[in-house]
BAFI-3210 file (N, C-alpha, C; in Angstrom, 3 decimals, decimal comma, padded with zeros to 6 digits):
// residues 315
n [1|2|3|4|5|6|7|8|9|10|11|12|13|14|15|16|17|18|19|20|21|22|23|24|25|26|27|28|29|30|31|32|33|34|35|36|37|38|39|40|41|42|43|44|45|46|47|48|49|50|51|52|53|54|55|56|57|58|59|60|61|62|63|64|65|66|67|68|69|70|71|72|73|74|75|76|77|78|79|80|81|82|83|84|85|86|87|88|89|90|91|92|93|94|95|96|97|98|99|100|101|102|103|104|105|106|107|108|109|110|111|112|113|114|115|116|117|118|119|120|121|122|123|124|125|126|127|128|129|130|131|132|133|134|135|136|137|138|139|140|141|142|143|144|145|146|147|148|149|150|151|152|153|154|155|156|157|158|159|160|161|162|163|164|165|166|167|168|169|170|171|172|173|174|175|176|177|178|179|180|181|182|183|184|185|186|187|188|189|190|191|192|193|194|195|196|197|198|199|200|201|202|203|204|205|206|207|208|209|210|211|212|213|214|215|216|217|218|219|220|221|222|223|224|225|226|227|228|229|230|231|232|233|234|235|236|237|238|239|240|241|242|243|244|245|246|247|248|249|250|251|252|253|254|255|256|257|258|259|260|261|262|263|264|265|266|267|268|269|270|271|272|273|274|275|276|277|278|279|280|281|282|283|284|285|286|287|288|289|290|291|292|293|294|295|296|297|298|299|300|301|302|303|304|305|306|307|308|309|310|311|312|313|314|315]
n.u [081,103|081,169|079,679|080,281|077,960|077,526|079,426|081,251|079,606|078,413|076,855|075,329|075,094|072,013|071,970|074,090|073,669|072,757|074,986|076,866|075,788|076,154|078,928|079,460|078,362|079,857|082,436|082,324|081,921|084,365|086,135|085,026|085,272|087,978|088,849|090,476|090,874|092,245|092,192|090,986|087,568|085,423|084,337|082,183|080,576|079,083|080,137|079,962|077,857|079,442|081,925|081,383|080,873|083,389|084,922|083,676|084,495|086,776|086,221|085,533|082,750|081,917|082,745|083,002|081,924|084,085|086,319|085,862|086,979|089,346|092,068|092,171|091,407|093,611|095,589|094,729|095,148|097,934|098,832|097,808|099,393|102,033|101,776|100,412|098,779|097,516|094,915|091,946|091,770|089,487|088,735|090,933|090,825|088,275|088,616|090,732|089,663|087,565|088,968|090,203|088,209|087,502|089,489|088,990|089,768|088,839|087,246|086,888|088,660|091,263|094,383|095,613|098,396|100,581|103,051|103,794|104,806|105,855|103,914|101,534|099,734|099,277|097,237|094,947|091,579|090,371|092,703|094,295|095,482|094,057|091,415|091,608|092,423|090,109|088,371|089,383|089,538|091,680|095,245|098,484|101,378|104,115|105,957|108,356|110,201|109,795|108,437|109,593|109,817|110,675|110,315|111,289|112,346|111,699|109,528|107,689|107,277|106,077|103,689|102,565|101,831|099,522|097,435|094,075|092,569|093,208|093,376|094,452|097,034|097,288|099,166|100,015|102,169|104,627|106,064|105,343|104,099|103,600|101,311|101,070|098,601|099,150|100,002|102,593|104,930|105,992|105,430|103,260|100,329|099,911|097,645|097,090|099,479|101,229|102,465|103,201|104,882|107,611|107,032|107,595|109,331|111,555|112,638|113,400|115,278|117,222|118,061|119,130|121,222|122,781|123,666|125,066|127,783|129,166|130,333|128,376|128,349|126,952|124,484|123,912|121,854|120,049|118,849|117,017|117,083|119,760|119,807|118,242|119,852|122,020|120,764|119,665|121,807|123,195|121,314|120,999|121,976|120,192|117,968|118,916|119,212|116,665|113,675|111,659|112,486|111,376|109,310|110,766|112,368|110,554|109,748|112,107|112,420|110,222|111,009|113,128|111,799|110,069|111,915|112,996|110,734|110,271|112,408|111,849|109,435|107,850|106,537|106,562|105,982|103,350|099,975|097,892|097,110|099,191|098,821|100,008|100,095|101,457|102,680|102,541|101,642|099,661|099,483|096,973|095,969|093,760|090,395|090,575|090,367|092,631|095,121|096,453|099,053|099,020|101,499|102,291|100,644|099,825|099,324|100,139|101,300|102,311|102,199|101,660|102,879|103,784|101,113|100,288|098,217|097,746|096,163|093,737|093,739|093,878|091,751]
n.v [101,581|100,879|103,042|104,894|105,040|105,449|105,596|102,647|101,180|100,143|101,184|099,901|101,244|101,276|101,327|099,850|097,209|095,434|095,465|094,146|091,579|090,825|090,812|088,728|086,457|086,482|086,090|083,488|082,124|082,581|080,999|078,496|078,200|078,236|075,688|074,574|072,702|073,058|075,718|078,042|078,824|081,722|082,494|083,386|082,644|082,832|085,247|088,409|091,327|093,660|092,608|091,490|093,788|094,980|093,125|093,332|095,822|095,406|095,012|096,294|098,269|098,834|096,800|094,957|092,090|091,395|089,988|087,345|086,560|084,817|085,523|086,431|084,122|082,569|083,957|083,450|080,674|080,530|081,951|080,312|078,129|079,046|080,010|078,029|078,272|080,671|083,080|085,093|088,501|089,118|086,598|085,852|087,796|087,290|084,701|085,119|087,003|085,525|083,467|084,887|085,720|084,089|084,901|087,391|089,555|092,346|094,746|097,168|097,138|097,060|098,049|098,658|097,812|097,986|096,516|096,910|097,089|100,272|101,245|102,374|100,546|098,682|099,589|099,065|097,960|095,032|094,015|092,549|094,392|096,751|096,046|095,440|097,908|099,394|097,998|098,301|101,012|102,759|103,066|102,144|102,955|100,890|099,971|100,248|100,630|097,702|096,464|095,968|096,291|099,164|100,976|099,953|099,011|101,222|102,264|100,186|100,358|102,863|102,243|100,487|102,221|103,316|101,646|100,776|101,040|098,201|096,741|095,325|094,452|094,298|093,195|093,364|092,013|091,861|091,276|092,296|091,183|091,616|090,684|090,533|091,264|089,271|087,216|087,396|087,077|089,398|091,682|094,485|095,980|099,216|101,895|104,174|103,717|102,485|100,003|097,018|097,353|096,937|095,090|093,884|096,801|097,801|095,557|093,992|095,692|095,766|093,102|092,926|094,755|093,468|091,263|092,213|092,274|094,458|096,122|097,725|100,261|101,216|103,773|106,769|108,464|106,836|104,846|102,697|101,139|100,442|098,856|096,693|095,643|094,681|092,721|090,973|089,996|087,589|085,726|085,629|083,608|081,503|082,577|082,902|080,263|079,313|078,096|079,912|082,996|085,417|084,647|083,223|085,285|087,001|085,264|084,893|087,505|087,713|086,030|087,496|089,816|088,734|087,798|090,249|091,468|089,850|090,596|093,188|093,235|093,389|091,990|092,477|095,072|095,302|095,164|093,706|091,371|090,310|090,113|088,578|088,664|087,378|087,355|087,072|089,641|089,769|091,494|091,661|091,695|094,233|093,278|091,783|090,778|091,687|089,343|087,075|085,386|083,513|083,081|083,198|083,231|084,181|084,425|086,106|087,048|089,003|087,230|084,794|082,236|082,219|081,315|079,231|080,021|079,210|077,183|078,209|078,824|076,463|074,864]
n.w [087,325|090,886|093,331|096,271|098,864|101,524|104,596|104,923|103,263|100,006|096,961|094,146|090,943|089,168|086,431|085,570|085,998|083,981|082,363|083,976|083,988|081,340|081,254|083,050|081,739|079,375|080,369|081,388|078,978|077,737|079,245|078,748|075,978|075,772|076,269|078,261|080,844|083,173|083,742|086,063|086,838|086,957|090,221|092,545|094,589|097,796|098,597|100,256|099,672|099,435|098,811|096,335|094,837|094,960|093,524|091,057|090,349|089,071|086,436|083,216|082,684|080,126|078,605|075,672|073,680|072,245|072,974|072,544|070,260|068,078|068,509|071,176|072,515|071,934|073,359|075,986|076,070|075,767|078,016|080,064|079,636|080,016|082,610|084,615|086,899|086,805|087,188|086,729|087,953|089,570|090,452|092,036|094,087|095,220|096,240|098,041|099,899|100,926|102,188|104,208|105,864|108,214|109,958|110,814|109,300|107,761|105,528|106,865|109,053|108,156|106,748|103,538|101,598|098,733|096,660|093,732|090,315|088,982|086,808|084,520|083,425|085,343|086,827|085,531|084,619|086,239|087,376|090,228|091,952|091,327|091,993|094,753|095,720|095,212|096,874|099,533|099,603|099,790|099,261|100,318|098,867|098,128|096,353|093,614|090,631|088,738|090,806|093,278|096,864|097,594|099,645|101,943|105,334|106,883|105,489|105,814|108,538|108,645|107,336|109,199|111,197|110,329|110,661|111,404|114,694|116,565|114,275|111,049|108,598|105,103|102,476|099,113|096,666|094,032|090,708|087,274|084,077|080,625|077,960|074,495|071,876|070,078|071,591|072,594|075,109|077,592|076,221|075,526|074,319|074,345|075,059|072,472|071,209|068,360|068,147|070,103|073,267|075,632|078,661|081,669|081,314|082,772|084,110|081,932|080,789|082,821|082,796|080,193|080,447|082,340|080,935|078,836|078,639|079,344|082,115|084,501|086,780|090,006|090,027|091,528|090,786|089,670|091,298|091,769|089,387|089,383|091,641|090,767|088,734|090,245|091,824|089,948|088,485|089,498|088,737|086,070|084,349|084,696|083,452|080,831|080,065|079,921|078,268|077,694|077,983|078,890|080,611|082,536|083,459|084,799|086,779|088,229|089,069|090,743|092,873|093,909|094,787|096,719|098,614|099,428|100,503|102,722|104,219|105,053|106,469|109,697|112,288|114,979|115,537|115,088|116,180|115,301|112,676|109,917|106,528|103,644|100,197|097,461|094,092|090,488|088,398|085,545|082,632|080,487|077,005|075,734|075,319|077,628|081,088|083,786|084,855|087,377|089,081|091,800|094,206|096,775|099,844|102,909|106,494|109,479|112,786|115,652|117,729|116,570|114,463|110,948|108,780|106,163|103,478|100,940|099,992|099,379|096,721|095,361|094,769]
ca.u [081,766|080,359|079,885|080,083|076,754|077,625|080,607|081,159|078,676|078,494|075,592|075,571|074,191|071,111|072,253|075,187|073,316|072,737|076,379|077,533|075,300|076,841|080,314|079,507|078,129|080,987|083,599|082,144|082,131|085,805|086,755|084,537|085,818|089,419|089,086|091,571|090,189|092,984|091,958|089,918|086,430|084,982|083,617|081,897|079,570|079,355|080,682|079,021|077,585|080,547|082,978|080,986|081,071|084,823|085,391|083,146|085,237|087,876|085,755|085,099|081,320|081,686|083,440|082,222|082,181|085,134|087,358|085,552|087,692|090,369|093,319|092,068|091,426|094,992|096,297|094,351|095,811|099,367|099,018|097,567|100,537|103,194|101,474|099,270|097,915|097,008|093,464|091,633|091,891|088,304|088,782|091,950|090,324|087,164|089,153|091,544|088,798|086,816|089,895|090,572|087,023|087,544|090,530|088,559|090,371|087,735|087,520|086,893|089,727|092,521|095,080|096,112|099,606|100,947|104,364|103,606|105,615|105,416|103,482|100,118|098,893|098,957|096,034|093,846|090,463|090,520|093,896|094,149|095,853|092,965|090,238|091,854|092,415|088,703|087,727|089,805|089,295|092,931|096,426|099,800|102,312|105,373|106,842|108,930|110,470|109,824|107,593|110,326|109,353|111,763|110,090|112,146|111,858|111,083|108,221|106,779|106,920|105,103|102,433|102,028|101,277|098,250|096,456|092,957|092,724|092,923|093,232|095,419|097,725|097,229|100,154|100,126|103,481|105,055|106,365|104,296|104,516|102,546|101,133|100,572|097,458|099,652|100,435|104,020|105,206|106,896|105,007|101,913|099,821|099,451|096,704|097,670|100,735|100,986|103,019|103,428|106,151|108,054|106,371|108,044|110,468|112,718|113,257|114,047|116,453|118,233|118,592|119,979|122,423|123,611|124,188|125,646|129,233|129,719|130,092|127,738|128,423|125,753|124,275|123,118|120,672|119,209|119,036|116,203|117,583|121,040|119,455|117,791|121,020|122,792|120,016|119,422|123,039|123,459|120,235|120,897|122,214|118,935|117,099|119,492|119,063|115,246|113,008|110,953|113,274|110,543|108,614|111,763|112,812|109,588|109,775|113,284|112,128|109,315|111,782|113,887|110,856|109,604|113,011|113,097|109,548|110,471|113,419|111,383|108,259|108,179|105,279|106,695|105,438|101,927|099,096|097,014|097,685|099,783|098,488|100,868|099,667|102,493|102,521|102,897|100,510|099,749|098,750|096,385|095,555|092,359|089,696|090,599|090,666|093,962|095,303|097,409|099,546|099,313|102,673|102,454|099,492|100,037|098,897|101,008|101,161|103,360|102,066|101,401|103,789|103,133|100,218|100,146|096,816|097,727|095,116|092,596|093,832|094,157|090,531]
ca.v [101,223|101,103|104,330|104,800|105,748|105,782|104,955|101,219|100,493|100,485|101,083|099,607|101,975|100,366|101,319|098,943|095,823|094,654|095,327|093,106|090,283|090,540|090,473|087,402|085,446|086,478|085,512|082,038|081,634|082,585|079,824|077,269|078,080|078,051|074,245|074,292|072,289|073,483|077,133|078,234|079,574|082,736|081,859|084,409|082,149|083,008|086,560|089,435|092,284|094,586|091,869|091,376|095,082|095,185|092,287|093,867|097,022|094,989|094,816|097,499|098,154|098,986|095,686|094,287|090,665|091,221|089,078|085,982|086,308|083,771|086,021|086,459|082,736|082,125|084,552|082,695|079,372|080,732|082,334|079,141|077,228|079,657|080,167|077,116|078,611|082,033|083,264|086,511|089,246|088,970|085,268|085,894|088,599|086,609|083,577|085,641|087,600|084,441|082,748|085,741|086,019|083,486|085,511|088,712|090,588|092,915|095,995|098,294|097,120|096,696|098,988|097,917|098,293|097,163|096,691|096,526|097,922|101,636|101,223|102,710|099,416|097,912|100,136|098,827|097,150|093,594|093,592|092,383|095,657|097,699|095,597|095,599|099,339|099,779|097,346|098,915|102,442|103,511|102,225|102,625|102,477|100,393|099,509|101,141|099,934|096,244|095,935|095,735|097,165|100,093|101,779|099,372|098,813|102,466|102,348|099,233|100,923|103,921|101,568|099,911|103,293|103,731|100,586|101,120|100,506|096,777|096,216|094,461|094,935|093,424|093,659|092,680|092,291|091,045|091,936|092,120|090,845|091,857|089,819|091,282|090,609|088,097|086,249|087,526|087,378|090,520|092,794|094,957|096,999|100,333|102,804|105,268|103,325|101,675|098,657|096,613|097,736|096,030|095,104|095,064|097,395|097,965|094,247|093,589|096,536|095,318|091,834|093,235|095,421|092,473|090,278|092,926|092,148|095,717|096,310|098,996|100,538|101,811|105,171|107,408|109,115|105,776|103,877|101,492|100,315|099,908|097,775|095,545|095,029|093,937|091,550|090,051|089,472|086,174|084,878|085,782|082,335|080,744|083,174|082,614|078,842|078,964|078,031|081,178|083,878|086,430|084,009|082,937|086,561|087,498|084,329|085,248|088,800|087,469|085,488|088,614|090,686|088,038|087,827|091,604|091,708|089,152|091,339|094,470|093,115|093,317|091,786|092,903|096,421|095,215|094,587|092,780|090,368|090,730|089,238|088,779|088,012|087,622|086,650|087,768|090,290|089,598|092,511|091,015|092,655|094,676|093,727|090,729|091,303|091,372|088,027|087,050|084,055|083,498|082,293|083,272|083,760|083,786|085,333|085,966|088,137|089,053|086,073|083,564|081,967|082,313|080,226|079,186|080,023|078,972|076,215|078,967|078,903|075,132|074,057]
ca.w [088,569|092,071|093,979|097,714|099,253|102,941|105,167|105,167|102,381|098,603|096,227|092,741|090,055|088,479|085,004|085,246|086,316|082,745|081,897|084,771|083,536|080,075|081,587|083,656|080,704|078,448|081,033|081,409|077,621|077,454|079,841|078,103|074,626|075,853|076,308|079,166|082,053|084,347|083,982|087,030|086,357|087,907|091,313|093,523|095,526|099,214|098,892|100,673|098,602|099,226|098,126|094,936|094,210|094,805|092,426|089,813|089,995|088,228|085,071|082,514|082,393|078,698|077,979|074,632|073,552|071,239|073,411|072,146|069,013|068,125|069,062|072,622|072,992|071,848|074,491|077,173|076,039|075,997|079,416|080,908|079,455|080,669|084,033|084,802|088,025|086,645|087,178|086,600|089,198|090,398|091,073|093,094|095,199|095,881|097,019|099,137|100,917|101,569|103,070|105,337|106,686|109,547|110,781|111,228|108,458|107,003|104,827|107,791|110,058|107,493|105,879|102,377|100,945|097,579|096,049|092,338|089,442|088,635|085,419|084,496|083,045|086,541|087,422|084,600|085,095|086,365|088,097|091,672|092,585|091,123|092,736|096,184|096,009|095,278|098,008|100,787|099,517|099,757|099,059|100,743|097,836|098,680|095,298|092,618|089,381|088,801|091,873|094,522|097,954|097,854|100,855|102,961|106,699|107,345|104,856|106,451|109,842|108,389|107,037|110,434|112,021|109,743|110,874|112,296|116,036|116,658|112,924|110,403|107,401|103,934|101,501|097,818|096,091|092,897|089,435|086,264|082,722|079,664|076,798|073,349|071,221|069,367|072,617|072,888|076,513|077,785|075,369|075,820|073,396|075,165|074,418|071,723|070,572|067,168|068,303|071,496|073,883|076,685|079,963|082,382|080,620|083,650|084,329|080,689|080,627|083,782|082,294|079,031|080,937|083,039|079,985|077,693|078,630|079,826|083,541|084,830|088,209|090,566|089,679|092,587|090,216|089,112|092,387|091,627|088,290|089,841|092,580|089,996|088,062|091,241|092,278|088,838|087,883|089,821|088,234|084,616|083,655|084,720|082,435|079,520|079,759|079,903|076,968|077,549|078,827|079,530|081,724|083,567|084,022|085,775|087,909|089,030|089,693|091,870|093,993|094,482|095,492|097,915|099,580|099,970|101,340|103,989|104,981|105,598|107,340|111,119|113,014|116,371|115,683|114,773|117,191|114,613|111,776|108,654|105,411|102,483|098,960|096,464|092,830|089,248|087,755|084,094|081,875|079,317|075,972|075,755|076,506|078,637|082,424|084,292|085,471|088,487|089,449|093,240|094,566|098,234|100,560|104,301|107,556|110,650|113,743|116,673|118,623|115,825|113,362|109,630|108,362|104,710|103,034|099,494|099,640|098,859|095,257|094,828|094,602]
c.u [080,851|080,645|079,538|078,886|076,777|078,848|080,354|080,191|078,871|077,108|075,915|074,598|073,335|071,438|073,326|074,840|073,347|074,145|077,095|077,076|075,979|078,269|080,409|079,330|079,326|082,208|083,510|082,398|083,605|086,454|086,303|085,130|087,308|089,802|090,298|090,971|090,931|092,731|090,795|088,807|086,030|084,090|083,402|080,885|080,001|079,931|079,585|078,865|078,745|081,731|082,666|081,218|082,548|085,367|084,899|083,865|086,436|087,483|085,293|083,623|080,987|082,361|082,569|082,532|083,294|086,168|086,994|086,245|088,839|091,666|093,294|092,042|092,841|095,810|095,996|095,044|097,305|099,638|098,829|098,676|101,765|103,017|100,240|098,310|097,383|095,487|093,163|091,593|090,700|088,272|089,770|091,427|089,211|087,656|089,932|090,667|087,991|087,709|090,231|089,422|087,074|088,550|090,179|089,183|089,291|088,154|087,679|088,093|091,102|093,075|095,748|097,346|099,936|102,309|104,290|104,356|104,994|105,090|101,980|099,216|098,560|097,732|094,814|092,760|090,856|091,745|093,611|094,440|094,736|091,750|090,429|091,895|090,975|088,012|088,082|089,690|090,530|094,091|097,659|100,812|103,656|106,407|107,375|109,113|110,493|108,972|108,306|109,877|110,442|111,516|110,895|111,496|111,173|109,684|107,224|106,358|105,894|103,721|101,775|101,387|099,921|097,139|095,323|093,140|092,293|092,865|094,452|096,031|097,624|098,193|100,152|101,489|103,773|105,371|105,201|104,916|103,334|102,477|100,507|099,338|097,862|100,265|101,925|104,206|106,209|106,582|103,587|101,540|099,192|098,553|097,446|098,981|100,463|101,429|103,183|104,796|106,430|107,262|106,769|109,358|111,723|113,419|114,000|115,317|117,572|118,875|119,526|121,289|123,372|124,276|124,868|127,150|129,938|129,338|129,496|127,759|127,119|125,681|123,384|121,860|119,725|119,242|118,263|116,732|118,925|120,812|119,054|118,951|121,801|122,071|119,813|120,688|123,313|122,429|120,119|121,106|120,950|117,978|117,600|119,259|117,599|114,695|112,255|111,609|112,421|109,796|109,585|112,245|111,844|109,495|110,954|113,061|111,204|110,100|112,578|112,974|110,364|110,678|113,124|111,919|109,720|111,514|112,827|110,184|108,697|106,876|105,364|106,123|103,937|101,156|098,159|097,768|098,260|099,469|099,391|100,325|100,684|102,247|102,951|101,636|100,706|098,856|098,274|095,964|094,079|091,548|089,574|090,907|092,090|093,991|096,377|097,787|099,872|100,490|102,934|101,188|099,592|099,479|099,744|100,751|102,316|103,360|101,829|102,359|103,036|102,282|100,010|098,669|096,690|096,678|093,884|092,580|094,017|092,919|089,525]
c.v [101,509|102,474|104,189|105,642|106,169|105,093|103,486|100,494|100,964|100,381|100,890|100,399|101,014|100,261|100,341|097,480|094,960|094,436|094,228|091,709|089,875|090,110|089,061|086,297|085,345|085,840|084,002|081,447|081,594|081,329|078,541|077,097|077,893|076,586|073,883|073,970|072,725|074,940|077,299|079,089|080,620|082,125|082,896|083,948|082,404|084,367|087,502|090,446|093,230|093,907|091,758|092,685|095,332|094,374|092,818|095,131|096,672|094,784|096,133|097,366|098,317|097,870|095,014|092,798|090,385|090,198|087,619|085,621|085,341|084,250|086,005|085,055|082,186|082,685|083,783|081,337|079,510|081,072|081,131|078,103|077,757|079,757|079,328|077,511|080,039|082,041|084,758|087,183|089,113|087,647|085,253|086,642|087,881|085,455|084,073|086,203|086,536|083,681|083,555|085,989|085,377|084,130|086,942|089,849|091,117|094,216|097,163|098,315|096,856|097,849|098,185|098,590|097,414|097,546|096,096|097,522|099,267|101,707|101,466|101,527|098,519|098,456|099,930|097,967|095,678|093,120|093,478|093,703|096,689|097,331|095,793|097,067|099,847|099,206|098,038|100,436|103,311|102,544|102,909|102,095|102,099|100,094|100,618|100,377|098,422|095,640|095,652|096,723|098,145|100,993|101,232|099,233|100,052|102,623|101,392|099,740|102,041|103,330|101,051|100,968|103,779|102,728|101,068|100,450|099,046|096,080|095,498|095,120|093,879|094,001|092,750|093,011|091,383|091,877|091,768|091,793|091,054|090,786|090,655|090,597|089,371|087,061|086,294|087,911|088,518|091,712|093,206|096,071|098,127|101,261|103,931|104,946|102,340|100,232|098,315|097,072|096,830|096,203|093,810|095,580|097,440|096,635|093,785|094,403|096,086|094,012|092,079|093,880|094,427|091,490|090,922|092,741|093,407|095,912|097,694|099,180|101,148|103,295|105,815|108,093|108,115|104,588|102,585|100,573|099,697|098,733|096,528|094,873|094,165|092,658|090,518|089,353|088,008|085,210|084,897|084,478|081,491|081,267|082,824|081,165|078,413|078,925|079,325|082,170|084,919|085,862|083,726|084,221|087,061|086,557|084,626|086,569|088,615|086,979|086,586|089,510|090,032|088,052|089,197|091,919|091,053|089,847|092,558|094,345|092,937|093,202|092,261|094,298|096,459|094,621|093,556|091,821|091,024|089,679|089,590|087,974|088,375|086,823|087,494|088,340|090,238|090,631|091,898|092,062|093,004|093,752|092,603|091,346|090,953|090,006|088,108|085,606|084,060|082,561|082,293|083,877|083,270|084,835|085,051|087,129|088,076|087,796|084,751|083,428|082,045|081,074|080,325|079,083|079,722|077,959|076,913|079,008|077,534|074,276|074,819]
c.w [089,757|092,639|095,440|098,124|100,708|103,490|105,431|104,264|100,961|097,987|094,758|091,868|089,241|086,998|084,599|085,464|085,070|082,216|082,653|084,323|082,241|080,338|082,138|082,636|079,768|079,068|081,069|080,034|077,257|077,992|079,153|076,717|074,641|075,896|077,148|080,523|083,308|084,680|084,953|086,442|087,389|088,977|092,409|094,562|096,961|099,574|099,358|099,557|098,364|098,554|096,640|094,199|093,975|093,641|091,090|089,392|089,123|086,789|084,477|082,170|080,921|077,908|076,929|074,598|072,560|071,656|073,179|070,835|069,196|068,742|070,585|073,209|072,950|073,006|075,765|077,217|076,330|077,463|080,339|080,769|080,183|082,174|084,364|085,912|087,956|086,641|087,120|087,962|090,119|091,130|092,238|094,314|095,944|096,741|098,233|100,258|101,655|102,551|104,325|106,303|108,073|110,494|111,186|110,449|107,529|106,322|105,799|108,726|109,467|106,665|104,769|101,780|099,764|097,035|094,651|091,471|089,101|087,153|085,392|084,156|084,238|087,267|086,546|085,243|085,193|087,089|089,592|092,388|092,472|091,969|094,236|096,588|096,124|096,503|099,322|100,773|099,480|099,653|099,628|099,733|098,437|097,599|094,416|091,332|089,598|089,889|093,174|095,596|098,398|099,063|102,023|104,327|107,244|106,760|105,479|107,825|109,680|108,102|108,305|111,328|111,508|109,979|111,774|113,651|116,095|115,319|112,377|109,162|106,311|102,903|100,270|097,229|094,910|091,667|088,464|084,913|081,784|078,592|075,680|072,772|070,431|070,300|072,904|074,350|076,606|076,920|075,755|074,849|074,205|074,362|073,713|071,032|069,436|067,341|069,783|071,981|075,068|077,977|080,701|081,765|081,495|083,908|083,081|080,448|081,570|083,324|081,115|079,460|081,609|082,086|078,775|077,563|079,090|081,285|083,785|086,340|088,689|090,254|090,737|092,066|089,559|090,065|092,164|090,531|088,657|090,786|091,818|089,264|089,033|091,670|091,165|088,340|088,227|089,229|086,710|083,857|083,608|083,657|081,043|079,098|079,633|078,488|076,666|078,503|079,544|080,737|082,863|084,237|085,083|086,978|088,828|089,756|090,891|093,089|094,697|095,317|096,774|098,995|100,239|100,874|102,706|104,855|105,675|106,526|108,790|111,908|114,459|116,608|115,369|115,937|116,586|113,724|110,525|107,602|104,237|101,307|097,882|095,204|091,657|088,620|086,239|083,414|080,574|078,288|076,104|074,854|077,539|080,001|082,821|084,943|086,548|088,771|090,941|093,537|096,072|098,828|101,992|105,248|108,786|111,596|114,732|117,531|117,902|114,643|112,028|109,322|106,858|104,331|101,540|099,070|099,095|097,336|094,610|094,656|093,775]
res [m|a|e|r|s|a|p|g|s|f|r|q|p|q|g|h|v|r|a|w|l|v|i|g|v|a|t|v|l|v|f|r|t|g|k|n|e|q|s|p|r|p|h|f|a|g|l|s|s|d|m|l|v|a|c|r|q|g|c|d|p|e|l|p|l|a|f|l|g|s|d|q|r|m|v|l|r|v|v|s|t|d|f|p|y|a|m|n|g|g|e|v|v|s|r|a|l|r|a|l|k|p|y|g|v|t|r|k|n|t|i|y|g|q|s|i|g|s|d|d|i|n|g|a|y|g|h|v|s|t|i|l|t|g|f|y|g|r|t|f|p|m|g|g|l|g|g|a|p|f|v|g|k|t|g|f|m|a|l|s|h|l|v|p|k|g|g|h|v|f|v|l|f|g|p|h|i|g|f|s|p|n|s|d|a|g|k|f|q|r|a|g|q|a|n|p|s|a|a|c|r|e|l|q|a|a|f|s|q|c|t|s|g|h|e|m|s|g|d|p|s|d|i|m|q|s|w|w|r|a|r|l|k|p|r|c|n|a|v|l|e|a|n|n|q|q|v|e|l|v|m|q|a|y|k|i|i|e|e|e|m|m|r|i|i|n|t|s|i|l|r|g|k|l|v|l|l|g|g|i|q|i|n|m|p|w|s|l|p|g|y|f|v|p|l|h|f|s|i|r|s|k|t|h|k|p|m|d|l|m|s|a|f|r|h]
***
C-alpha cells in the first residue's frame, strides 16, 4: 500500500511497483476473458499521481493470478448480468475524481463521509469505500445496519462543521450485497469460515421478518433493525415477485437509503459544494476486487441546484 511521506503528498514504495504491474495486467485479462463487451475496463488515463495511488490502495499487493480461474470468470459474468453497470472500485473512483476536478473538489479541501453497511467486508481491498477513505485520509461514518444514514440530520450537521475552510463535502452511500465463489447472490465466503454466509445479513433478516406472517413491533433495543422492517415492509411484494430476490432486495434497499439521504442533507448550512455518490457495493469473492454499481452522482450547493454527473459512468 502507499505510505504518506509529507502532508498533501504520497510516496509509492519501490518494492510494490512490480506488484502493481502484475495487478494491472491481470485485471485487463479478467475483463478480456470474461467476453462481456458491456463490462467497463480499468481506465486511469489522465489521473494525477495521488489519484493513482488512491486507486491502487484498493488492490491487494499480494494479489495472485488465481482469479483467472473459471469460477471467478463465472462470478464476473453473473455480476455483469445482475448489475449491468457494475464496475470495479478503482474504476468508479477514477471516474468520479476526474469528473469532480473542474468543480474544484480536491483531496485537500474536502471532508469525506460514508453511509455504508456495518460489515467488515466493506472495508476490504478494492471497494470504493476503502479507496476513498485512503484518498481523503479520514472518514466520517454516517451509516449503520444495511447502510442507512442513521446519523440523521444532526449527524449531517456535525459533518458540515468539519469541512476545511472554503471546502466541500463528499458523501458515499448505499447498501451492499455479497457473491459467493459459486456466484450465489446474497452470500459471501468470509475469512475463517467453512461456508458462505449472508451478505447483507441485516437486510435479509428484515425481509424474512416482514414476510414471516408474524407481526413484529418496534424494539427500542434494536432500533436500526426495527427501522429496516418498517421501511421494507411496503416493498416486500416487489421482492417476492422478482426473478432474483436478493438482487431486488438490495435494489429496494438502495431506494430507501437514497430517500433517507435526501431527507437529511442540508446545503443551506454549507459554504461549499456537496457531492453525493450513491450505489450498491458488491462484495466479490477473494481475490477479485470490490465492485460498485453507480446509481446516483450529483453535485449541489447553497446557491446552485443539483447537477447530475452520472454521465461520468456512461462512457
